Each structure stands twice: as structure tokens, then as C-alpha cells.
N, C-alpha and C positions, 0 to 999 in steps of 0.2 A: 548378182552373186556376192557373198561376203568374203573379202580377202583380207589377210593379215600380212603386213609388210614389216619385217624386223630388220632395220638398217640403221647403224649408228651415224652414218654420214647424212646429216640433215638435208643438205642440198640434193643428194641422190635420192633420199627417201621421198622428198616432196615431188621430185621429177617422176618417180615411179607412180606415186599416188595420182598425179594429174593424168598420166598416160593411161592408167587402168580405170580411172573414173570416167575417162572419155569413152570407154567401152560400156559404161553403164554400171560398173561394179561399185559396191560400197567398200571403201578401203579404210582400215585402221592401221595407223603407223605408230610403231614403238621403236625406241632407240637403244634398248639394252636387253640382254638375254633373260633377265628375271621378269621384266615386263612382258616379254614375248610369251613365256610360259603361262603367265597369269591371263594374258589376253586370249590365248588359245583355250584355256580352261573355261573362261567366261563366254566367249563368243562361238566356239566350235566352228571356225571359218571353213568355207568350202575349199579354200586354197591358201597355203602359207608360202610366202617368199622369204627366205631366211638367209641372212648374211652370216658368214662364219666368224668374222672378226668383230666381236661385240664385247662391251664391258659387262660386269657382274657375272654373267655366264656366257661362255663362248658358244658359237653356233652348233658345234658338235654335241655339247652337253644339252643344249635346247632340243636338238633333234632327238636325242635319246629320251628325254622326258616327254616330249610330244608323242613319240611313238609308243611310250608306255601308256599314254592316255587313249590314243586312237591309232590304229594301224592302217586305216583306210584312206583318210583324207589326204589329198596330195600335198607334197612339200617340194618346192623348187629351191635349191640351194644356190646362192651367189657367193663367189669367192675370187679374191685376187691371187690366191696361192696357185702356183704352177705345178706343184709336185703331184705326180700321178697317184702316189700313195694316199694323199688327202682325198682326192676325188673317189678313189676306190673305197676308202673307209666310209665316206658319207653315203655312198650308194649301198654299201653293205649294212649300214645302220638304219636304212629305211627311206633315204631320199628317193623321190620318184624321178627327179631330173636335176641337172647341175649345169650352171653357166659360169664361165670364167670372165671376169672383168678385164678390160672394157667389153661391153656387149651392146647389141642393137636392141633398142626398145621395141621395134617392130617384131624382131625374132622372139623376144621375151613374151610379148603379148600373144603371139602365135603358139608358143609352147604352153602358155597358161590355158588357152582354148583347148589344146590337144589333151592336156591333163584333165581338164574338167569334163571333156566328152567321154573319156575313158572310165570315169568314176560314176557308176550308176547310183551310188549312195548320195551323190550330190543333188539328186532330185531336180533334174534340168527342166522337166515339164511339170507345170502345176495346172490343175483344172478345178473349176467350180461350176457345175452346171454346164452351160454352153460357153463359158469363158475359159480360154486357154492362154497360158503364160509360158513363153520360152525364155528361161533365165539366161541361156548362153547367147542366143541371137538377139535378146532384148526386144522381143516382139510380143504383141498381145492381139488376140482375135476373140470376137464374140459372135456366135452363130455363123462362123465361117468368114466374117468380115474383119479386116484389119483395123486396129485402133492405134492411132499415133499418140504415144505418151512421152512426156518429158522424163528426164532421168529421175527426178524426185517423185513424179507420179508413179513411175514404174516401181521405184524402190518402196514406196508406201504400199502399193498393191501387192507386191511380192512379199513384204513382211506380213501383211494380213493373211495372205494365202498360205504362207508357211506355218501360220498358227491357226489353221482352220478349226472352227468349233470353239475357239477360246477368245475371250474378250481381251483386247490389247489396249492398255491405257494410253492416254495422250502423252504421259511422261515417258513411257517406253518408246513410243513412236518418235518423240523428239530426240531421244538418245540414239536410237538405232538408225533412223532415216536422216536426221539433220545433224547428228553428232553434237548435240547441244543439251545443256541442262535446262530444266524448265524455268524460264523467267517468271516474274510476278504476273505479267499479262502478255499472252500471245494466243492468237486463234489460228496459227498457221496450219495446224493439223486439220481443223475443221474446214478451212478454206480449201485445202488440197483434197479432202474427201469430197467436197462439193464439185471440184474440178473432175474428179474421177467419176462421180455419179453422172455428170452430164455426158461425159465421153462414153460411158458404158450403157447409157440409156437406162439408168437405174435410179429414178427420182425418189426423193425422201418419202417414207421412212427407209426405203431401200430393201431389196430382196437379196442382192449380192453382198452389199456392204450395209450392215445394220448398226444402228446407233444403240448402245447400251447406256441408258440414261445415268448420268453421274459417274460413269466408269470409263467408257471408251467406245471402240468399234470392234466388230467381228465379221468375218466371212463364215456363214453357216457350214456345218458339216454336210456330207452328201445326203444323209437321211432327211435332215431339216429342209435342205434346199429342194429336194425332190418333191416333198409335200407341198411346198409353197408354189413351185413352178409347174406343178402338174396341170395340164390343160383340163378345163372343165368338160365333162362328158355330157353332151346334150341328151335330155330326157326324151323318150319316144312320145309321140302325140297320144292323148288319151283315147282309149278304144270306146266307141259308142255302141251300147248294146243294140242288137237288131230290133228288139221290142220297142226301144225308144224311138227309132226312126219310123216304125209303123204308126205309133201314136201321133207323131208329128204330122203324118199325111192326113190322118183323120182330123 
């Protein structure tokens, strides 16, 4: 899942990122309210964790702007403020949950899971043919058999399946999965695609993960995949006319 963490305390922000990444999430960290609004607009995260005390724009202003863009994606507010009015105001403005600092990381992770489960729009289950991906439990299955994936392998497959039917460039995958700009020379995307193909029993050129020469990779749409993966129907044996068998006897 794609998570946005808006927290101006750098140490706390990195602590949250490490804890959430351990659950297999891809996390983007920003340290001011203006960057939080822009990151939300660009990434449309599955869940936002929003601190109230931030520079440029405070958390309450960010919450209003985020809710003006999208009313469904969950937002969990973090605050050191003890006033009841502040908490009520945040909930009235669209926050789905609120935690007061200091808090338990285990509890925060559990609340994130609960928020994601309640949001059908988050698309927790992804499917392509007989391949199933559970974005919350971080599991993959093909043909009913479990497939063990590393966090990066899962994130790569997840991004391709979220963009089914569309070619995803290597530059976009480097940015979205590895959070890095394209260096002059790297083949890390191709290496990880090969890892996935081996684990999915999808040898090159690939039915589930296809190479688009010179552009990137794609997971085909349902219609394309059904045509490729449709089992061949055996043809019935040819019928021999009765007259032919009589002639053979003679």
C-alpha cells in the first residue's frame, strides 16, 4: 500500500517510515504542510498520517485541502495537543482517526490496518488471471499456491497490477518502487522483473508480465490475458467415411 507520512520531526518521521515499511508498505515522508498537499495530489496515497504541528501549512489546513481533493481516502491525525476541542475539530473536518502523542507504534500500525480494511476504494485485492495479490496481508498466490516475495518484489508487482493494461516505464518504477531518480546506468528493474518471472513461473517473454520493447513492462488487462491463457481445445478425431473402410477391406 502507498502511505504518506507528514511529520516535521525528522527522527519521528523516519521511525514511522521504518515501522510501516516493515509491514510491506511504500512510504513517502514529507516535513511541511505544503509538501504534504502536493504529495497527496501527486500520489493519491491509500492512507495519510498527518501531524498537526507543521510549518508552511498546519495539519488542520492540510486536512481541509486534502478532503477537498478526496473525501474517501483515510487520514490518521497525530497530535501532541491535549485539548478536546482540537480533536473534535479534526474529526469534524474529515479525519478518520486520531492519536495523541506519545503513542505506541504497534497501536498505530494496527489502526492503519483497520482503516485500510474499512476502505473498499483502497483496492485491497488485486487479480490478474490466476494470480492474486493481497495488499494488506502482503501475500501473493498463483493457482491457489502461495508465492513468497520480498518487499521490493511485492511492491514492483503491486505497482504493475495497479496499472493493468498500461505500460509502466522503468523510470516510473524506479521512482515509485525504489524512490530513486534514474541514474545513468542501472538494470535493477530488469533484474527484479526476472526474479518475479521465476517465482511466478512466467518465463520470458512473459504472459503475466510482458516486456514492451524500449518502453517498460505491463500486466495485461483481463481481456488480453484471457485470450493468451485460454487452454487449447483438442480437436475431435477425423471421421472416416464408411465407404472408405469397405474399399480398404477389398
